C-alpha positions in Angstrom: 74.8 122.3 136.4 74.2 125.6 138.3 71.9 125.2 141.2 68.7 127.2 141.1 67.9 130.1 143.5 64.2 129.5 143.6 63.3 128.0 147.0 63.2 131.2 149.0 64.5 134.7 149.3 65.1 135.4 153.0 65.1 139.1 154.1 66.8 139.9 157.4 66.6 143.0 159.6 69.8 143.2 161.7 71.1 145.8 164.1 73.9 147.7 162.5 76.6 146.7 165.0 75.8 143.0 164.8 78.7 141.0 163.3 77.5 137.4 163.8 73.9 137.0 162.6 75.0 137.2 158.9 77.7 134.5 159.1 75.5 132.3 161.3 72.6 132.4 158.8 75.1 131.7 156.0 76.3 128.6 157.9 72.8 127.3 158.1 71.3 128.6 154.9 69.4 126.0 153.0 70.6 125.3 149.4 68.6 127.1 146.8 67.8 130.1 149.1 69.4 133.6 149.2 69.9 135.9 152.1 69.2 139.7 151.9 70.2 142.0 154.8 69.0 145.4 155.9 70.9 146.9 158.8 68.9 148.8 161.5 69.9 151.9 163.4 68.0 153.5 166.2 70.5 153.1 169.0 73.8 154.6 170.3 76.7 152.3 169.5 78.8 153.8 172.3 76.3 153.1 175.1 76.0 149.8 177.0 73.0 148.0 175.4 70.7 148.1 178.4 67.0 147.7 178.6 66.1 151.3 177.6 68.3 151.2 174.6 67.0 147.8 173.4 63.4 148.8 174.0 64.1 151.9 172.0 65.4 149.8 169.1 62.4 147.6 169.2 60.1 150.6 169.2 62.0 152.5 166.5 60.4 153.3 163.1 61.4 150.6 160.6 59.1 151.7 157.8 62.1 152.7 155.6 63.9 149.4 156.3 60.8 147.4 155.4 60.5 149.3 152.1 64.2 148.5 151.3 63.9 144.8 152.2 60.6 144.5 150.3 62.5 145.4 147.1 63.8 141.8 146.8 60.3 140.5 147.2 61.3 138.2 150.1 59.5 135.0 151.0 60.1 135.8 154.7 61.6 138.6 156.8 63.5 137.7 159.9 63.7 140.3 162.7 67.2 139.6 164.0 67.3 141.1 167.5 66.1 139.1 170.4 66.4 141.7 173.2 64.7 144.5 171.3 61.4 142.6 171.7 62.1 140.8 175.0 62.3 144.2 176.7 58.7 144.9 175.6 56.9 141.6 176.2 54.8 139.1 174.1 52.0 141.5 173.0 54.6 144.0 171.6 56.4 141.2 169.8 53.2 140.0 168.2 52.4 143.6 167.0 55.9 144.0 165.6 55.6 140.8 163.6 52.3 142.0 162.2 53.9 145.3 161.2 56.8 143.6 159.5 54.4 141.4 157.6 52.3 144.4 156.5 55.3 146.5 155.6 57.2 143.8 153.7 54.4 141.6 152.2 56.2 138.6 153.5 56.0 136.0 156.3 57.4 137.5 159.5 59.6 135.7 161.9 61.1 137.4 165.0 64.0 136.1 167.1 62.0 136.2 170.3 59.0 134.3 169.0 61.4 131.8 167.4 63.0 131.1 170.8 59.6 130.2 172.2 58.6 128.1 169.2 61.8 126.2 169.3 61.7 125.5 173.0 58.1 124.2 172.6 59.1 122.1 169.6 61.5 120.1 171.8 58.8 119.9 174.5 60.9 121.7 177.1 59.1 123.5 180.0 62.1 124.0 182.2 65.3 125.6 180.9 68.7 126.9 181.8 69.2 130.4 180.4 72.2 132.6 179.4 73.0 135.5 177.3 75.6 138.4 177.0 72.9 140.9 178.1 73.1 143.1 181.2 71.2 141.7 184.1 68.1 143.8 183.7 67.5 142.4 180.2 68.0 138.9 181.5 65.3 139.6 184.1 63.0 140.6 181.3 64.0 137.6 179.2 63.2 135.2 182.0 59.8 137.0 182.5 59.1 136.7 178.7 59.8 133.0 178.8 57.6 132.6 181.9 54.7 134.4 180.2 55.0 131.8 177.5 54.8 128.9 179.9 58.6 128.2 180.2 60.3 128.2 183.6 63.9 129.2 184.0 65.4 126.9 186.6 69.0 128.2 186.3 70.5 131.4 184.8 74.1 132.4 184.0 74.8 136.1 183.5 77.9 137.2 181.7 79.1 139.0 184.9 80.1 142.2 183.3 78.7 144.9 181.1 79.4 144.3 177.4 79.2 147.0 174.8 77.5 146.6 171.5 80.6 145.1 169.9 81.6 143.2 173.1 78.7 140.9 172.8 79.8 139.8 169.4 83.4 139.4 170.4 82.7 136.5 172.9 84.3 133.4 171.6 82.6 130.0 171.1 84.7 128.7 174.0 83.2 131.5 176.3 79.7 130.6 175.1 80.4 127.0 175.9 81.4 128.0 179.5 78.2 130.2 179.8 76.1 127.2 178.8 77.7 124.9 181.3 77.1 127.5 184.0 73.5 127.8 183.0 72.9 124.1 183.3 70.9 122.5 186.1 69.6 119.0 186.9 66.0 120.1 186.2 66.8 122.0 183.0 65.5 120.1 180.0 67.3 122.4 177.6 69.8 125.2 177.5 68.6 128.5 175.9 71.3 131.0 174.6 69.7 134.3 173.7 71.3 136.9 171.5 71.6 137.1 167.7 75.1 138.5 168.0 76.6 135.8 170.3 78.6 133.1 168.6 76.5 130.3 170.0 75.7 128.5 166.8 79.3 127.3 166.5 79.1 125.8 170.0 75.7 124.0 169.9 77.0 120.5 169.0 79.8 120.7 171.6 77.4 121.9 174.3 74.9 119.2 173.5 77.6 116.5 173.6 78.9 117.8 177.0 75.5 118.3 178.7 73.4 115.6 177.1 70.5 117.9 176.4 69.3 120.1 173.6 70.4 123.7 173.0 68.3 126.5 171.6 69.9 129.7 170.3 68.4 132.8 168.8 69.8 132.3 165.3 69.3 128.6 165.2 65.7 129.0 166.3 65.0 131.6 163.6 66.4 129.2 160.9 64.3 126.3 162.4 61.1 128.4 162.3 61.9 129.7 158.8 62.5 126.2 157.4 59.4 124.8 159.1 57.2 127.6 157.9 58.4 127.4 154.3 58.7 123.6 154.2 62.4 123.7 153.3 64.2 120.4 153.4 66.8 119.5 156.0 70.4 119.7 154.9 73.9 119.0 156.2 75.4 121.5 158.6 72.3 122.3 160.7 73.4 122.4 164.4 71.7 120.7 167.2 68.8 118.3 168.0 66.3 121.0 167.4 66.4 120.3 163.6 65.3 116.7 164.3 61.8 118.3 164.8 61.5 119.6 161.3 
């Protein structure tokens, strides 16, 4: 018997050079749901994605994109770029979520707010942090976490400037090494920020090696989506975070 497609239609706004959000969400997609993507422009693919570029993406006009994604009448719309809102701060992120809800007529979930919600769901207040971002965005990310009551006790920068495609080309082994460098005795969890980093594939391995939960951008969005829509847990969900559903 053919399974129904009735539980939820999930709209996703994704930067146009991102190559990993779509496969990550497909890995975690609950049975009976469908994924619908709208790719976002508003930045120069040839420039290093620094704070100015990511802030520009976050502030870009997405009215057309919301009209396009609303065509599938989604149950929820995910905003799949963490750094685009980290670079502006919590109040901007809240406003962006409201604009997405108004423009799409759907529940709005952003990557940045999902990170915060997921960290709080596992009751962590001290974290180790890493990402493929340039250092200035990591500074802003740490500040964003702090404004939400989360202390970063250790941080591992990538150590080089990665282009828009370079972030997505990091391997799960490299992500694993980043997570180990971000670990600290006081860290209650490891946070891996970026929707284009292949961290979902490394979550279980990192948790086994470090003995503490891992929160990633894409995993956190799926967690928040499933919790908000009351979707049942299924096989293939990575990490201890989903124990909190």
